[in-house]
Rosetta silent file (secondary structure, phi, psi, omega in degrees, C-alpha in Angstrom):
SEQUENCE: MDTKKPENIDEYIGAFPNDVQEILEKIRATIQEAAPDAKEKISYSMPAFEQNGIVVYFAAYKNHIGLYALPSGNESFKEELSKYKSGKGSVQFPLDQPMPFELITKIVKFRIKENIEKAKKK
SCORE:     score description
SCORE:     0.000 S_00000001
   1 L     0.000  145.446  174.558   -0.100   14.521   10.672 S_00000001
   2 L   -55.635  143.990  179.364    0.055   17.873    9.004 S_00000001
   3 L   -86.794  -11.960  177.212   -3.247   18.995    7.398 S_00000001
   4 L   -67.372  135.695  179.286   -1.518   20.334    4.252 S_00000001
   5 L   -68.168  129.290  179.820   -1.986   17.943    1.344 S_00000001
   6 L   -70.960  145.913  178.413    1.304   16.240    0.530 S_00000001
   7 L   -94.484  -19.267  178.825    2.692   16.731   -2.964 S_00000001
   8 L  -152.264  173.764 -175.359    4.827   13.591   -2.918 S_00000001
   9 H   -67.642  -34.543  176.885    5.473   10.488   -0.842 S_00000001
  10 H   -59.265  -44.814  177.905    8.463   12.031    0.951 S_00000001
  11 H   -62.858  -43.076  179.744    6.237   14.866    2.209 S_00000001
  12 H   -58.083  -53.292 -176.993    3.541   12.394    3.233 S_00000001
  13 H   -63.820  -39.479 -178.253    5.950   10.229    5.232 S_00000001
  14 H   -63.318  -16.653 -178.640    7.726   13.251    6.728 S_00000001
  15 L   -81.758   -5.000 -176.598    4.513   14.425    8.389 S_00000001
  16 L  -104.447  161.916  175.057    4.460   11.437   10.786 S_00000001
  17 L   -59.647  155.511 -175.464    6.395   10.663   13.991 S_00000001
  18 H   -52.713  -41.771 -177.839    9.789    8.990   13.447 S_00000001
  19 H   -64.733  -37.377  178.744    8.648    5.491   14.438 S_00000001
  20 H   -74.341  -37.391  176.837    5.790    5.606   11.914 S_00000001
  21 H   -56.760  -41.824 -179.429    8.068    7.152    9.266 S_00000001
  22 H   -60.851  -44.013  179.105   10.358    4.147    9.620 S_00000001
  23 H   -65.342  -45.498 -179.757    7.477    1.719    9.005 S_00000001
  24 H   -61.484  -40.114  178.451    6.174    3.749    6.054 S_00000001
  25 H   -64.762  -37.841  178.642    9.643    3.836    4.467 S_00000001
  26 H   -67.699  -38.887  177.105    9.936    0.051    4.837 S_00000001
  27 H   -64.888  -44.782  178.261    6.519   -0.419    3.211 S_00000001
  28 H   -57.394  -47.318 -179.750    7.526    1.949    0.415 S_00000001
  29 H   -64.317  -37.936  178.195   10.780    0.018   -0.144 S_00000001
  30 H   -62.114  -45.200  179.574    8.888   -3.296   -0.077 S_00000001
  31 H   -65.972  -43.375  179.688    6.492   -2.044   -2.759 S_00000001
  32 H   -60.861  -39.728  179.847    9.350   -0.601   -4.849 S_00000001
  33 H   -67.978  -39.546 -179.207   11.193   -3.921   -4.693 S_00000001
  34 H   -75.549  -25.473 -176.803    8.081   -5.904   -5.661 S_00000001
  35 L  -136.490   68.989 -174.177    7.138   -3.442   -8.422 S_00000001
  36 L   -61.768  -21.548  179.834   10.339   -1.785   -9.673 S_00000001
  37 L   -93.683   -4.335 -179.655    8.615   -0.282  -12.737 S_00000001
  38 L   -73.123  145.738  179.743    5.723    1.231  -10.786 S_00000001
  39 E  -100.690  139.601  177.608    5.620    5.008  -10.460 S_00000001
  40 E   -81.670  147.201  173.522    5.002    6.759   -7.166 S_00000001
  41 E  -159.725  169.144  171.106    2.265    9.337   -6.820 S_00000001
  42 E  -107.516  127.217  178.572   -0.098   10.875   -4.310 S_00000001
  43 E  -140.405  134.439 -174.135   -3.726   10.033   -4.953 S_00000001
  44 L    55.131   34.985 -178.961   -6.610   10.700   -2.554 S_00000001
  45 L    61.780   21.777  179.099   -3.939   12.319   -0.320 S_00000001
  46 E  -126.511  153.772  171.227   -2.233    8.917    0.091 S_00000001
  47 E   -63.214  139.587  178.716    0.905    7.346   -1.329 S_00000001
  48 E  -142.707  155.200  174.252    0.090    5.210   -4.346 S_00000001
  49 E  -122.027  136.421 -172.954    1.994    3.140   -6.859 S_00000001
  50 E  -128.589  130.414  172.182    0.859    3.014  -10.463 S_00000001
  51 L  -155.628  108.547 -172.460    1.705    0.626  -13.289 S_00000001
  52 L    57.882   39.459 -175.384   -0.997    0.091  -15.906 S_00000001
  53 L   112.174  175.639 -179.385   -3.343    1.586  -13.329 S_00000001
  54 E   -67.842  133.203  175.752   -3.155    1.795   -9.544 S_00000001
  55 E   -90.643  -61.324  177.050   -1.312   -1.118   -7.958 S_00000001
  56 E  -150.857  158.294  168.009   -1.792   -0.187   -4.283 S_00000001
  57 E  -115.887  156.486  168.864   -2.321    2.756   -1.971 S_00000001
  58 E  -145.283  156.377 -177.411   -1.079    2.870    1.611 S_00000001
  59 E  -156.926  151.952  177.925   -1.655    5.266    4.485 S_00000001
  60 E  -103.657  143.304  176.682   -0.823    5.692    8.156 S_00000001
  61 L  -131.497 -179.624 -175.708   -3.387    6.236   10.877 S_00000001
  62 L   -55.803  -44.724 -173.827   -3.199    6.530   14.653 S_00000001
  63 L  -119.150    0.782 -176.836   -3.132    2.781   15.320 S_00000001
  64 E  -155.859  167.847  170.002   -2.602    1.099   11.971 S_00000001
  65 E  -107.458  130.129  176.411   -1.287    1.203    8.435 S_00000001
  66 E   -96.496  133.080  174.079   -3.963    0.884    5.765 S_00000001
  67 E  -118.370  127.672 -176.470   -3.137   -0.976    2.568 S_00000001
  68 E  -116.306  101.405 -176.705   -5.578   -0.561   -0.282 S_00000001
  69 L  -105.500   16.453 -177.735   -5.113   -3.255   -2.913 S_00000001
  70 H    63.496  157.952 -170.499   -8.556   -2.789   -4.464 S_00000001
  71 H   -50.678  -40.192 -175.850  -11.140   -5.571   -4.012 S_00000001
  72 H   -63.784  -35.940  179.144   -9.381   -8.233   -6.078 S_00000001
  73 H   -63.313  -41.158  178.870   -6.216   -8.021   -3.980 S_00000001
  74 H   -70.338  -41.435 -177.779   -8.107   -8.699   -0.783 S_00000001
  75 H   -61.925  -40.276 -177.192  -10.212  -11.481   -2.260 S_00000001
  76 H   -72.946  -17.998 -178.808   -7.176  -13.372   -3.528 S_00000001
  77 L  -120.341   29.206 -174.785   -5.451  -13.260   -0.135 S_00000001
  78 H   -49.948  -48.840 -176.778   -8.536  -13.810    2.000 S_00000001
  79 H   -64.928  -46.307 -178.815   -6.976  -16.499    4.211 S_00000001
  80 H   -67.768  -27.238 -179.699   -3.718  -14.623    4.840 S_00000001
  81 H   -88.902   -6.155 -172.957   -5.612  -11.405    5.566 S_00000001
  82 L   -60.917  -25.016 -179.229   -8.120  -13.080    7.905 S_00000001
  83 L   -85.122    0.361  179.640   -6.195  -12.128   11.055 S_00000001
  84 L  -114.945  154.155  174.485   -6.409   -8.434   10.153 S_00000001
  85 E   -70.969  129.384 -179.819   -9.334   -6.028   10.101 S_00000001
  86 E  -144.109  160.182  176.902  -10.328   -5.568    6.489 S_00000001
  87 E  -132.819 -171.790 -179.236  -13.004   -4.099    4.283 S_00000001
  88 L   -65.684  105.166  177.671  -13.710   -4.218    0.583 S_00000001
  89 L    85.211    2.292 -179.439  -10.295   -3.582   -0.915 S_00000001
  90 E  -133.510  155.892  175.697   -8.601   -2.484    2.298 S_00000001
  91 E  -144.157  145.673  179.328   -6.732   -4.063    5.175 S_00000001
  92 E  -111.090  123.255  175.458   -5.459   -2.616    8.451 S_00000001
  93 E  -103.869  111.750 -177.938   -2.073   -3.689    9.804 S_00000001
  94 E   -59.257  140.044 -179.795   -1.847   -2.659   13.497 S_00000001
  95 L   -68.907  -21.470 -178.758    1.173   -0.530   14.353 S_00000001
  96 L   -90.321   11.228  176.761    1.779   -2.563   17.514 S_00000001
  97 L  -125.568  156.803  177.834    2.327   -5.782   15.537 S_00000001
  98 L   -60.799  138.431  177.536    5.069   -6.738   13.074 S_00000001
  99 L   -72.309  135.774 -179.708    4.296   -5.570    9.540 S_00000001
 100 L   -84.551   72.249 -174.783    3.689   -8.493    7.155 S_00000001
 101 H   -60.220  -36.208  178.325    6.193   -7.372    4.512 S_00000001
 102 H   -63.365  -41.449  178.715    6.153  -10.751    2.735 S_00000001
 103 H   -65.561  -41.604  177.563    2.380  -10.554    2.403 S_00000001
 104 H   -59.367  -42.952  178.061    2.606   -6.973    1.113 S_00000001
 105 H   -59.144  -46.561  179.973    5.107   -8.192   -1.503 S_00000001
 106 H   -61.049  -43.758 -179.304    2.754  -10.988   -2.609 S_00000001
 107 H   -63.468  -44.513 -179.419   -0.200   -8.606   -2.865 S_00000001
 108 H   -62.772  -45.744  179.856    1.792   -6.063   -4.899 S_00000001
 109 H   -62.716  -38.308  176.626    3.086   -8.719   -7.308 S_00000001
 110 H   -61.752  -46.207 -177.946   -0.459  -10.051   -7.708 S_00000001
 111 H   -66.419  -36.789  176.795   -1.793   -6.551   -8.461 S_00000001
 112 H   -61.109  -49.370 -179.760    0.994   -5.879  -11.011 S_00000001
 113 H   -59.287  -44.144  179.635    0.162   -9.117  -12.809 S_00000001
 114 H   -61.428  -44.147  179.563   -3.545   -8.289  -12.682 S_00000001
 115 H   -65.439  -38.135  178.311   -2.964   -4.790  -14.113 S_00000001
 116 H   -64.369  -44.443  178.454   -0.781   -6.172  -16.921 S_00000001
 117 H   -60.577  -42.943  179.960   -3.479   -8.717  -17.842 S_00000001
 118 H   -64.040  -40.516  179.984   -6.118   -5.982  -17.815 S_00000001
 119 H   -65.816  -35.010  179.113   -3.947   -3.735  -20.018 S_00000001
 120 H   -65.277  -31.371 -177.708   -3.472   -6.560  -22.559 S_00000001
 121 H   -76.633  -16.989 -178.043   -7.242   -6.882  -22.947 S_00000001
 122 L   -76.498    0.000    0.000   -7.635   -3.207  -23.870 S_00000001
């Protein structure tokens, strides 16, 4: 990947090899479909979606795609995420395995709902 900081998600995705670009575009479309009102942005040099706060971040690495759903997203999907390497608020989906688009959709919808609930309490 290019070392220049991307200004938008198109630039971010465009810096990767074609096969990875294809996966990133599918993840982007999956998130857009699950969260049609979320706005795209670059945050921490990664693609992010925001609606009443950050919904998710995602990023490509040499061997995996990282999805950052913040701690609550991982905790709520502990069983489904158990077959993947994960940390507090992050999960790694290996590039040599099928991407779990349905799971990504569930996580995004959960995070949208969580952000809406949090916004109502303010």
